[in-house]
Backbone as a chain_set.jsonl record, in Angstrom:
{"seq": "MKIFSILVFNKDQSSEQAQLLKGASDLSSFSFFNRSSIQDFMNFTGKLLVERSGLGSRTSVSEQQYWLHVYVRADGLAGVCVTDQEYLQRVAFTMLTKVLDDFATKVSSSQWATIKNEKDCTYDGLPAFLQKWQNPSEADPMARVQEQVEETKIVMHETIQAVLDRGEKLDDLVKKSETLSDQSKLFYTQARKMNKCCNYV", "coords": {"N": [[73.167, 365.785, 199.317], [74.895, 367.745, 201.663], [76.541, 370.561, 203.03], [76.726, 372.029, 206.12], [78.255, 373.732, 207.682], [81.417, 375.407, 207.768], [84.359, 375.69, 209.518], [87.184, 377.428, 210.78], [89.965, 376.995, 212.811], [92.511, 377.889, 215.216], [94.851, 375.928, 216.743], [96.455, 376.019, 219.717], [99.67, 374.946, 220.271], [100.936, 374.408, 222.678], [99.101, 374.685, 224.857], [97.009, 373.31, 223.809], [94.527, 374.366, 223.382], [91.813, 375.545, 221.405], [91.038, 378.168, 219.149], [88.411, 379.779, 217.575], [88.744, 381.04, 214.396], [87.456, 381.791, 212.008], [84.246, 381.36, 210.46], [81.656, 379.895, 208.427], [78.29, 379.358, 207.526], [75.445, 377.443, 206.388], [72.398, 377.377, 207.308], [69.844, 377.188, 206.469], [68.077, 375.082, 206.224], [67.159, 374.538, 208.708], [64.899, 375.356, 211.412], [64.098, 378.78, 211.754], [64.145, 379.878, 214.338], [65.786, 378.206, 215.745], [68.297, 378.39, 214.689], [70.436, 380.017, 215.705], [71.147, 378.732, 218.101], [71.847, 376.234, 217.1], [74.055, 376.947, 215.557], [75.776, 377.791, 217.615], [76.246, 375.3, 218.84], [77.495, 373.876, 216.798], [79.858, 375.335, 216.583], [80.835, 374.923, 219.174], [81.112, 372.055, 219.367], [82.863, 371.68, 217.248], [85.161, 373.076, 218.151], [85.729, 371.538, 220.44], [86.339, 369.037, 219.265], [88.589, 369.693, 217.711], [90.383, 370.354, 219.739], [90.678, 367.853, 220.915], [91.884, 366.374, 218.973], [94.866, 365.188, 217.447], [97.866, 366.874, 216.243], [98.299, 367.095, 212.747], [96.319, 365.305, 212.069], [93.357, 363.637, 210.79], [89.976, 363.388, 211.313], [86.799, 361.84, 211.52], [83.611, 362.249, 212.826], [80.59, 360.87, 213.814], [77.439, 362.168, 214.558], [74.398, 361.503, 215.383], [72.413, 362.167, 212.632], [74.408, 363.555, 211.351], [77.733, 364.432, 210.197], [80.882, 365.304, 211.454], [83.752, 366.514, 210.2], [87.136, 366.684, 210.754], [90.16, 368.332, 210.381], [93.367, 368.725, 211.405], [96.153, 370.541, 210.944], [99.761, 370.17, 210.911], [100.853, 372.558, 211.752], [99.017, 373.604, 213.474], [96.822, 374.947, 212.436], [93.431, 374.454, 211.835], [90.599, 372.79, 210.406], [87.07, 372.4, 210.301], [84.248, 370.707, 209.129], [80.752, 370.475, 208.969], [78.512, 368.108, 207.948], [75.84, 366.428, 206.125], [74.875, 362.914, 206.309], [75.206, 361.828, 203.802], [77.203, 363.17, 202.488], [80.354, 362.819, 201.021], [83.154, 361.504, 202.666], [85.831, 361.661, 201.742], [85.648, 363.785, 199.971], [84.978, 365.847, 201.694], [87.365, 366.088, 203.188], [89.149, 366.801, 201.182], [88.122, 369.297, 200.506], [88.484, 370.655, 202.993], [91.283, 370.67, 203.117], [91.885, 372.378, 200.968], [90.595, 374.711, 201.866], [92.081, 375.341, 204.21], [94.645, 375.67, 203.12], [94.187, 377.903, 201.473], [93.409, 379.776, 203.408], [95.795, 379.953, 204.893], [97.501, 381.124, 203.031], [96.453, 383.641, 202.803], [96.172, 384.73, 205.323], [98.586, 385.47, 207.529], [100.616, 383.191, 209.413], [101.676, 384.263, 211.71], [99.701, 385.887, 212.621], [97.614, 384.305, 213.552], [97.45, 383.556, 216.31], [96.813, 385.961, 217.422], [94.249, 386.571, 216.792], [91.232, 386.983, 218.249], [88.494, 386.828, 217.994], [85.96, 386.224, 215.477], [85.478, 388.612, 214.136], [87.87, 389.921, 214.172], [89.299, 388.699, 212.212], [90.291, 388.944, 208.912], [89.871, 387.311, 206.764], [87.898, 386.24, 204.041], [87.011, 384.111, 202.516], [85.453, 381.831, 203.091], [82.517, 381.721, 202.638], [82.389, 381.402, 199.823], [83.674, 378.938, 199.445], [81.878, 377.337, 200.859], [79.577, 377.526, 199.28], [80.494, 376.598, 196.731], [81.348, 373.945, 197.267], [79.067, 372.601, 197.949], [78.258, 371.055, 195.949], [79.516, 368.047, 195.34], [80.839, 367.243, 193.008], [82.667, 369.105, 192.417], [84.989, 368.394, 193.54], [88.455, 367.291, 193.72], [90.19, 365.049, 191.42], [89.823, 361.501, 191.958], [92.248, 360.107, 192.386], [94.075, 361.925, 193.487], [92.789, 362.58, 195.875], [92.805, 360.063, 197.12], [95.528, 359.742, 197.537], [96.031, 361.759, 199.422], [94.479, 360.836, 201.544], [95.758, 358.454, 202.208], [98.147, 359.393, 203.153], [97.595, 360.451, 205.626], [96.331, 359.213, 208.599], [92.967, 358.383, 209.074], [90.672, 358.721, 211.569], [87.868, 357.07, 212.72], [84.97, 357.725, 214.505], [82.168, 356.724, 216.356], [80.461, 358.372, 217.849], [80.383, 361.668, 219.357], [80.845, 361.286, 222.022], [82.666, 359.196, 222.125], [85.06, 360.437, 221.646], [85.601, 361.896, 223.865], [87.284, 362.114, 227.057], [87.665, 359.357, 229.343], [84.92, 358.983, 231.45], [84.084, 361.591, 231.079], [81.321, 363.617, 230.075], [79.233, 364.78, 227.472], [77.054, 366.34, 228.212], [77.904, 367.407, 230.689], [80.11, 368.949, 229.878], [78.829, 370.841, 228.301], [77.308, 372.191, 230.247], [79.377, 373.384, 231.734], [80.532, 375.038, 229.888], [81.767, 378.162, 228.795], [81.41, 379.402, 226.453], [78.951, 378.943, 225.362], [75.704, 380.32, 225.199], [73.158, 380.986, 227.718], [70.679, 380.517, 226.608], [71.318, 378.751, 224.524], [72.251, 376.582, 225.984], [69.904, 375.849, 227.297], [68.363, 375.187, 225.079], [69.821, 372.952, 224.172], [69.412, 371.15, 226.313], [66.61, 370.824, 226.201], [66.347, 369.784, 223.616], [67.714, 367.388, 223.853], [65.996, 366.069, 225.578], [63.571, 365.944, 224.152], [64.392, 365.131, 221.623], [63.481, 365.608, 219.084], [63.003, 368.164, 217.846], [65.427, 369.056, 216.916], [67.899, 367.271, 215.576], [70.566, 367.634, 215.701], [71.901, 367.873, 218.177]], "CA": [[74.406, 366.036, 200.042], [74.813, 369.103, 202.192], [77.487, 371.072, 204.034], [76.048, 373.007, 206.966], [79.158, 374.705, 208.284], [82.876, 375.277, 207.652], [84.972, 376.455, 210.599], [88.65, 377.422, 210.82], [90.459, 377.203, 214.166], [93.939, 377.81, 215.506], [95.086, 375.113, 217.936], [97.698, 376.355, 220.39], [100.38, 373.68, 220.41], [101.353, 374.16, 224.06], [97.938, 374.498, 225.73], [96.051, 372.49, 223.057], [93.254, 375.07, 223.291], [91.498, 375.979, 220.043], [90.345, 379.445, 219.009], [87.73, 379.923, 216.29], [89.221, 382.185, 213.638], [86.439, 382.2, 211.036], [83.275, 380.334, 210.146], [80.558, 380.201, 207.508], [77.27, 378.314, 207.669], [74.18, 377.486, 205.666], [71.455, 376.729, 208.218], [68.51, 377.474, 205.937], [67.202, 373.909, 206.342], [66.71, 374.461, 210.092], [63.944, 376.365, 211.846], [64.718, 380.086, 211.983], [64.291, 380.127, 215.769], [66.816, 377.321, 216.293], [69.574, 378.546, 213.975], [71.487, 380.573, 216.568], [71.575, 377.673, 219.022], [72.521, 375.2, 216.307], [75.377, 377.49, 215.225], [76.566, 377.711, 218.843], [76.665, 373.923, 219.079], [78.48, 373.51, 215.781], [81.119, 375.952, 217.002], [81.263, 374.262, 220.418], [81.597, 370.699, 219.096], [84.051, 371.822, 216.4], [86.274, 373.439, 219.049], [86.004, 370.368, 221.271], [86.996, 368.004, 218.464], [89.936, 370.16, 217.356], [91.217, 370.232, 220.938], [90.9, 366.433, 221.21], [92.562, 365.745, 217.831], [96.307, 365.448, 217.396], [98.384, 367.628, 215.101], [98.485, 366.264, 211.566], [95.32, 364.223, 212.022], [92.049, 363.813, 210.168], [89.021, 362.599, 212.083], [85.389, 362.012, 211.208], [82.784, 361.854, 213.959], [79.157, 360.838, 213.512], [76.548, 362.571, 215.644], [73.064, 361.26, 214.843], [72.448, 362.115, 211.169], [75.417, 364.494, 210.875], [79.148, 364.1, 210.307], [81.835, 366.384, 211.671], [85.052, 366.134, 209.657], [88.117, 367.559, 211.404], [91.533, 368.215, 209.886], [94.286, 369.583, 212.153], [97.462, 370.522, 210.302], [100.908, 370.103, 211.823], [101.14, 373.907, 212.265], [97.951, 374.003, 214.395], [95.647, 375.451, 211.731], [92.482, 373.341, 211.784], [89.328, 373.013, 209.745], [85.971, 371.493, 210.643], [83.024, 370.9, 208.365], [79.598, 369.699, 209.416], [77.782, 367.699, 206.749], [74.875, 365.35, 206.323], [75.493, 361.59, 206.2], [75.451, 361.475, 202.41], [78.373, 363.874, 201.95], [81.472, 361.887, 201.0], [84.253, 361.846, 203.563], [87.033, 362.049, 200.992], [85.4, 365.112, 199.411], [85.049, 366.784, 202.822], [88.77, 366.324, 203.538], [89.758, 367.555, 200.082], [87.683, 370.683, 200.673], [89.154, 371.234, 204.157], [92.677, 370.917, 202.733], [91.9, 373.588, 200.134], [90.217, 375.842, 202.727], [93.199, 375.696, 205.09], [95.728, 376.201, 202.278], [93.799, 379.255, 201.065], [93.464, 380.62, 204.603], [97.198, 380.164, 205.257], [98.15, 382.042, 202.088], [95.876, 384.982, 202.921], [96.335, 385.21, 206.704], [99.903, 385.022, 207.987], [100.6, 382.364, 210.624], [102.006, 385.105, 212.86], [98.473, 386.552, 213.058], [96.613, 383.365, 214.042], [97.32, 383.602, 217.771], [96.331, 387.278, 217.848], [92.824, 386.682, 216.452], [90.458, 386.586, 219.429], [87.127, 386.521, 217.564], [85.833, 386.215, 214.019], [85.495, 389.976, 213.61], [89.273, 390.319, 214.03], [89.885, 387.964, 211.088], [89.926, 389.585, 207.65], [89.657, 386.296, 205.729], [86.502, 386.248, 203.602], [86.84, 383.079, 201.498], [84.618, 380.686, 203.471], [81.215, 381.617, 201.962], [82.576, 380.883, 198.467], [83.926, 377.498, 199.591], [80.631, 376.711, 201.298], [78.682, 377.445, 198.126], [81.087, 375.771, 195.677], [81.496, 372.541, 197.65], [77.778, 371.94, 198.144], [78.222, 370.083, 194.86], [80.752, 367.267, 195.455], [81.537, 367.057, 191.734], [83.731, 370.113, 192.366], [86.179, 367.827, 194.204], [89.593, 366.885, 192.896], [90.124, 363.667, 190.955], [89.916, 360.474, 192.988], [93.63, 359.71, 192.661], [94.698, 362.893, 194.401], [92.14, 362.402, 197.168], [93.296, 358.818, 197.696], [96.889, 359.992, 197.991], [95.949, 362.531, 200.663], [93.921, 359.992, 202.597], [96.768, 357.475, 202.602], [99.208, 360.094, 203.881], [97.151, 360.767, 206.982], [95.379, 358.242, 209.145], [91.662, 358.936, 209.402], [90.086, 358.025, 212.694], [86.416, 357.095, 212.696], [84.325, 357.592, 215.803], [80.725, 356.588, 216.213], [79.79, 359.528, 218.439], [81.268, 362.618, 220.032], [81.177, 360.715, 223.329], [83.848, 358.344, 221.987], [86.243, 361.295, 221.605], [85.808, 362.476, 225.186], [88.051, 361.311, 228.004], [86.867, 358.444, 230.154], [84.172, 359.626, 232.535], [83.537, 362.88, 230.654], [80.044, 363.554, 229.374], [78.947, 365.994, 226.708], [76.134, 367.155, 229.017], [78.691, 368.138, 231.697], [80.909, 369.96, 229.188], [77.902, 371.909, 227.897], [76.98, 372.968, 231.449], [80.556, 374.147, 232.155], [81.02, 375.877, 228.805], [81.612, 379.614, 228.887], [81.169, 379.933, 225.106], [77.546, 378.763, 225.002], [74.78, 381.198, 225.916], [72.156, 380.276, 228.527], [69.627, 380.087, 225.689], [71.807, 377.576, 223.809], [72.283, 375.473, 226.944], [68.516, 375.432, 227.491], [67.986, 374.511, 223.838], [70.471, 371.641, 224.182], [68.72, 370.315, 227.296], [65.285, 370.499, 225.683], [66.498, 368.942, 222.429], [68.082, 366.057, 224.331], [64.809, 365.448, 226.162], [62.56, 365.684, 223.134], [65.068, 364.444, 220.516], [62.651, 365.774, 217.891], [63.065, 369.451, 217.156], [66.716, 369.236, 216.258], [68.691, 366.076, 215.797], [72.009, 367.916, 215.694], [72.52, 367.727, 219.487]], "C": [[74.454, 367.495, 200.432], [75.96, 369.382, 203.162], [76.733, 372.146, 204.807], [76.991, 374.096, 207.467], [80.612, 374.365, 207.963], [83.474, 376.213, 208.696], [86.494, 376.331, 210.518], [89.091, 377.812, 212.225], [91.981, 377.293, 214.161], [94.086, 377.02, 216.796], [96.453, 375.471, 218.505], [98.434, 375.063, 220.727], [100.834, 373.394, 221.832], [100.158, 373.879, 224.967], [96.904, 373.548, 225.126], [94.647, 373.093, 223.027], [93.055, 375.551, 221.853], [90.716, 377.283, 220.079], [89.707, 379.501, 217.622], [88.217, 381.193, 215.61], [88.146, 382.719, 212.683], [85.493, 381.037, 210.772], [82.252, 380.835, 209.139], [79.584, 379.044, 207.565], [76.107, 378.543, 206.717], [73.188, 376.678, 206.504], [70.012, 376.93, 207.748], [67.551, 376.289, 206.061], [66.693, 373.706, 207.77], [65.699, 375.568, 210.385], [64.682, 377.668, 212.166], [65.037, 380.304, 213.461], [65.385, 379.276, 216.401], [68.206, 377.581, 215.709], [70.709, 379.049, 214.859], [72.036, 379.507, 217.516], [72.317, 376.569, 218.288], [73.921, 375.67, 215.929], [76.302, 377.431, 216.44], [77.097, 376.303, 219.054], [77.641, 373.428, 218.025], [79.841, 374.078, 216.138], [81.699, 375.24, 218.222], [81.838, 372.872, 220.135], [82.814, 370.728, 218.178], [85.285, 372.128, 217.235], [86.702, 372.236, 219.886], [86.778, 369.308, 220.49], [88.395, 368.412, 218.027], [90.862, 369.988, 218.552], [91.554, 368.78, 221.259], [91.619, 365.702, 220.078], [94.033, 366.13, 217.826], [96.692, 366.265, 216.177], [98.614, 366.657, 213.947], [97.466, 365.149, 211.421], [94.059, 364.646, 211.278], [91.105, 362.869, 210.892], [87.615, 362.884, 211.586], [84.578, 361.45, 212.358], [81.318, 361.94, 213.547], [78.379, 361.257, 214.748], [75.135, 362.579, 215.08], [73.13, 361.279, 213.318], [73.462, 363.076, 210.557], [76.814, 363.908, 211.012], [79.929, 365.376, 210.564], [83.19, 365.863, 211.206], [86.066, 367.16, 210.155], [89.503, 367.281, 210.83], [92.385, 369.228, 210.65], [95.662, 369.46, 211.511], [98.56, 370.501, 211.352], [101.241, 371.469, 212.427], [100.045, 374.431, 213.189], [96.733, 374.62, 213.729], [94.707, 374.266, 211.508], [91.199, 373.75, 211.088], [88.321, 371.964, 210.169], [84.844, 371.767, 209.664], [81.959, 369.948, 208.886], [78.765, 369.401, 208.184], [76.675, 366.721, 207.11], [75.585, 364.022, 206.096], [75.86, 361.222, 204.773], [76.726, 362.106, 201.853], [79.596, 362.976, 202.094], [82.632, 362.393, 201.849], [85.478, 362.344, 202.797], [86.88, 363.441, 200.386], [85.503, 366.171, 200.512], [86.503, 367.106, 203.169], [89.524, 367.05, 202.423], [89.398, 369.033, 200.213], [88.409, 371.346, 201.845], [90.624, 371.532, 203.862], [92.784, 372.202, 201.926], [91.561, 374.841, 200.955], [91.414, 376.289, 203.56], [94.386, 376.229, 204.298], [95.435, 377.639, 201.866], [93.897, 380.222, 202.246], [94.922, 380.972, 204.934], [97.921, 381.102, 204.298], [97.659, 383.476, 202.263], [95.973, 385.583, 204.325], [97.626, 384.614, 207.236], [99.799, 384.23, 209.293], [100.943, 383.175, 211.873], [100.772, 385.818, 213.414], [97.5, 385.609, 213.77], [96.38, 383.484, 215.543], [96.758, 384.929, 218.26], [94.839, 387.47, 217.566], [92.001, 386.12, 217.607], [88.987, 386.318, 219.12], [87.055, 386.679, 216.05], [85.907, 387.605, 213.4], [86.922, 390.471, 213.386], [89.936, 389.701, 212.807], [89.377, 388.542, 209.771], [89.625, 388.584, 206.535], [88.176, 386.231, 205.354], [86.187, 385.155, 202.571], [85.872, 381.96, 201.828], [83.253, 380.623, 202.79], [81.331, 381.049, 200.548], [82.847, 379.379, 198.495], [82.64, 376.76, 199.953], [79.679, 376.519, 200.121], [79.224, 376.473, 197.079], [81.048, 374.288, 196.018], [80.185, 371.887, 198.08], [77.604, 370.853, 197.08], [79.53, 369.297, 194.866], [81.488, 367.042, 194.14], [82.643, 368.092, 191.535], [85.043, 369.582, 192.947], [87.263, 367.467, 193.203], [89.408, 365.455, 192.408], [90.409, 362.677, 192.087], [91.362, 360.124, 193.344], [94.292, 360.652, 193.655], [94.105, 362.765, 195.801], [92.687, 361.164, 197.859], [94.699, 358.998, 198.252], [96.886, 360.749, 199.318], [95.456, 361.686, 201.82], [94.962, 359.002, 203.095], [97.893, 358.121, 203.399], [98.851, 360.289, 205.348], [96.119, 359.763, 207.435], [94.083, 358.961, 209.496], [91.047, 358.082, 210.489], [88.574, 358.18, 212.623], [85.888, 356.891, 214.109], [82.822, 357.526, 215.587], [79.978, 357.805, 216.744], [80.824, 360.471, 219.019], [81.714, 362.042, 221.362], [82.446, 359.87, 223.257], [85.142, 359.152, 221.978], [86.59, 361.835, 222.986], [86.634, 361.54, 226.066], [87.123, 360.439, 228.821], [86.204, 359.206, 231.298], [83.589, 360.976, 232.171], [82.213, 362.661, 229.932], [79.818, 364.881, 228.671], [78.027, 366.92, 227.497], [76.9, 368.005, 230.027], [79.523, 369.239, 231.047], [80.05, 371.135, 228.738], [77.588, 372.793, 229.094], [78.13, 373.877, 231.859], [80.986, 375.191, 231.127], [80.733, 377.357, 229.052], [81.273, 380.212, 227.525], [79.727, 379.775, 224.656], [76.672, 379.695, 225.836], [73.811, 380.352, 226.742], [71.04, 379.737, 227.638], [70.059, 378.814, 224.951], [71.863, 376.364, 224.727], [70.874, 374.942, 227.189], [68.016, 374.673, 226.262], [68.553, 373.094, 223.797], [69.735, 370.684, 225.114], [67.362, 369.874, 226.768], [65.366, 369.565, 224.481], [66.871, 367.516, 222.823], [66.854, 365.324, 224.87], [63.807, 365.031, 225.078], [63.114, 364.872, 221.979], [64.252, 364.516, 219.23], [63.021, 367.036, 217.136], [64.384, 369.648, 216.421], [67.575, 368.038, 216.559], [70.176, 366.355, 215.821], [72.635, 367.618, 217.045], [72.269, 366.395, 220.088]], "O": [[74.103, 368.375, 199.646], [76.301, 368.548, 204.001], [76.167, 373.064, 204.214], [76.582, 375.241, 207.654], [80.99, 373.196, 207.895], [83.132, 377.394, 208.747], [87.023, 375.259, 210.223], [88.651, 378.826, 212.765], [92.645, 376.837, 213.231], [93.519, 377.389, 217.825], [97.48, 375.257, 217.861], [97.883, 374.186, 221.392], [101.095, 372.238, 222.166], [100.192, 372.939, 225.761], [96.031, 373.042, 225.831], [93.685, 372.407, 222.683], [94.014, 375.917, 221.173], [89.845, 377.478, 220.927], [90.383, 379.296, 216.614], [88.118, 382.286, 216.168], [87.949, 383.928, 212.563], [85.887, 379.873, 210.85], [82.013, 382.036, 209.016], [79.99, 377.884, 207.644], [75.825, 379.666, 206.3], [73.145, 375.451, 206.42], [69.077, 376.851, 208.544], [66.335, 376.475, 206.006], [65.888, 372.809, 208.019], [65.654, 376.585, 209.692], [65.754, 377.655, 212.772], [66.085, 380.856, 213.795], [65.862, 379.598, 217.49], [69.191, 377.032, 216.203], [71.83, 378.55, 214.766], [73.247, 379.399, 217.706], [73.3, 376.029, 218.795], [74.871, 374.888, 215.971], [77.471, 377.066, 216.316], [78.262, 376.123, 219.407], [78.53, 372.634, 218.334], [80.858, 373.395, 216.016], [82.902, 374.987, 218.292], [82.926, 372.545, 220.608], [83.707, 369.891, 218.312], [86.334, 371.511, 217.049], [87.893, 371.954, 220.022], [87.754, 368.749, 220.99], [89.296, 367.574, 217.976], [91.996, 369.531, 218.403], [92.614, 368.507, 221.821], [91.93, 364.519, 220.216], [94.395, 367.258, 218.161], [95.944, 366.342, 215.202], [99.069, 365.532, 214.153], [97.714, 364.16, 210.732], [93.744, 365.83, 211.155], [91.405, 361.687, 211.062], [87.277, 364.025, 211.269], [84.811, 360.331, 212.814], [80.867, 362.948, 213.005], [78.628, 360.765, 215.849], [74.724, 363.518, 214.398], [73.853, 360.463, 212.746], [73.383, 363.379, 209.367], [77.055, 363.015, 211.824], [79.659, 366.41, 209.953], [83.71, 364.89, 211.752], [85.87, 368.364, 209.993], [89.957, 366.138, 210.8], [92.159, 370.435, 210.559], [96.266, 368.387, 211.533], [98.321, 370.777, 212.527], [101.845, 371.538, 213.497], [100.12, 375.571, 213.646], [95.706, 374.804, 214.382], [95.131, 373.207, 211.048], [90.767, 374.9, 211.167], [88.659, 370.798, 210.37], [84.517, 372.923, 209.396], [82.226, 368.788, 209.198], [78.358, 370.311, 207.461], [76.584, 366.249, 208.243], [76.761, 364.0, 205.732], [76.738, 360.386, 204.557], [77.27, 361.629, 200.857], [79.846, 362.434, 203.17], [83.033, 363.553, 201.759], [86.086, 363.344, 203.177], [87.85, 364.193, 200.292], [86.046, 367.254, 200.294], [86.839, 368.264, 203.416], [90.438, 367.828, 202.697], [90.249, 369.908, 200.055], [88.896, 372.469, 201.715], [91.15, 372.548, 204.317], [93.669, 373.022, 202.169], [92.164, 375.897, 200.764], [91.727, 377.479, 203.613], [95.066, 377.148, 204.755], [96.32, 378.494, 201.901], [94.397, 381.339, 202.11], [95.245, 382.126, 205.217], [98.852, 381.8, 204.7], [98.365, 384.422, 201.913], [95.869, 386.798, 204.494], [97.745, 383.397, 207.377], [98.996, 384.557, 210.166], [100.54, 382.809, 212.976], [100.79, 386.299, 214.547], [96.643, 386.073, 214.522], [95.235, 383.511, 215.994], [96.278, 385.018, 219.39], [94.235, 388.428, 218.049], [92.068, 384.927, 217.905], [88.304, 385.653, 219.898], [87.976, 387.203, 215.424], [86.352, 387.755, 212.262], [87.168, 391.323, 212.533], [91.018, 390.13, 212.406], [88.169, 388.618, 209.545], [89.168, 388.981, 205.464], [87.308, 386.174, 206.225], [85.206, 385.263, 201.835], [85.496, 381.201, 200.935], [82.851, 379.532, 202.385], [80.461, 380.292, 200.118], [82.316, 378.633, 197.672], [82.355, 375.69, 199.415], [79.052, 375.469, 199.987], [78.487, 375.615, 196.592], [80.748, 373.462, 195.157], [80.187, 370.74, 198.529], [76.896, 369.867, 197.288], [80.559, 369.823, 194.44], [82.664, 366.681, 194.16], [83.453, 367.981, 190.614], [86.08, 370.239, 192.857], [87.016, 367.355, 192.002], [88.562, 364.728, 192.928], [91.134, 362.978, 193.035], [91.656, 359.868, 194.511], [94.992, 360.208, 194.564], [94.828, 362.834, 196.795], [93.0, 361.203, 199.049], [95.023, 358.469, 199.316], [97.647, 360.42, 200.229], [95.952, 361.801, 202.941], [95.035, 358.74, 204.296], [98.522, 357.465, 204.23], [99.731, 360.289, 206.209], [95.145, 359.497, 206.732], [94.097, 360.014, 210.133], [90.917, 356.867, 210.343], [88.062, 359.29, 212.483], [86.321, 355.982, 214.817], [82.281, 358.21, 214.717], [78.978, 358.226, 216.162], [81.995, 360.119, 219.158], [82.843, 362.28, 221.791], [83.217, 359.827, 224.215], [86.209, 358.611, 222.271], [87.739, 362.191, 223.247], [86.674, 360.331, 225.842], [85.94, 360.743, 228.975], [86.851, 359.971, 232.014], [82.699, 361.47, 232.862], [82.016, 361.646, 229.264], [80.155, 365.948, 229.184], [78.192, 368.139, 227.462], [76.593, 369.183, 230.209], [79.634, 370.338, 231.592], [80.486, 372.285, 228.786], [77.6, 374.019, 228.975], [77.903, 375.01, 232.283], [81.72, 376.122, 231.456], [79.637, 377.748, 229.453], [80.895, 381.38, 227.434], [79.312, 380.398, 223.679], [76.882, 379.839, 227.04], [73.658, 379.155, 226.5], [70.517, 378.648, 227.874], [69.254, 377.9, 224.772], [71.561, 375.247, 224.306], [70.669, 373.731, 227.279], [67.337, 373.653, 226.381], [67.854, 372.149, 223.431], [69.466, 369.54, 224.748], [66.998, 368.703, 226.869], [64.547, 368.656, 224.343], [66.408, 366.553, 222.211], [66.686, 364.124, 224.652], [63.275, 363.921, 225.091], [62.417, 364.029, 221.413], [64.312, 363.617, 218.391], [63.316, 366.995, 215.941], [64.432, 370.343, 215.406], [67.943, 367.82, 217.713], [70.976, 365.428, 215.948], [73.776, 367.159, 217.098], [72.729, 366.122, 221.197]]}, "num_chains": 1, "name": "protein.A"}
């Protein structure tokens, strides 16, 4: 079981746009030369899923052998974690709940909209969460997790494509994206063609 990335976003409730506030990743299992592009795509797909998820929702999306778990709180603070298929969904959502609660206690909600990039965010708790929660036995007791899951409907999607609006394609969104570098776009195109070097995209 493995967590590759934890991301915290602020979702603007009027525009529904999401801004990455802070992230932490463990990409040591990927080729060194692909890590930057893989990180770009994790950030890109995390942002996309937060923007497409409603306030107060929890969603899990499967993309090849990875899962993206998304929790958007009613106040617009959102967490995304990228895991392998073996990582338990209930544990991922318990972790995201703890991450967002910790973030909210250490970074005032009045600051969220003013953070324009990760360097502006002083929160430094994500690496510790990433390390601690690699071992799912750190999760809360099953009863508490079950209670949280029952409170919020969890939507399961087979692929990222299922989250997109009718007629939209991930390929088109990647081409239009201003947040992905040309190198990352080229990597995405090549990975789609070869479907070997990196199964994340």
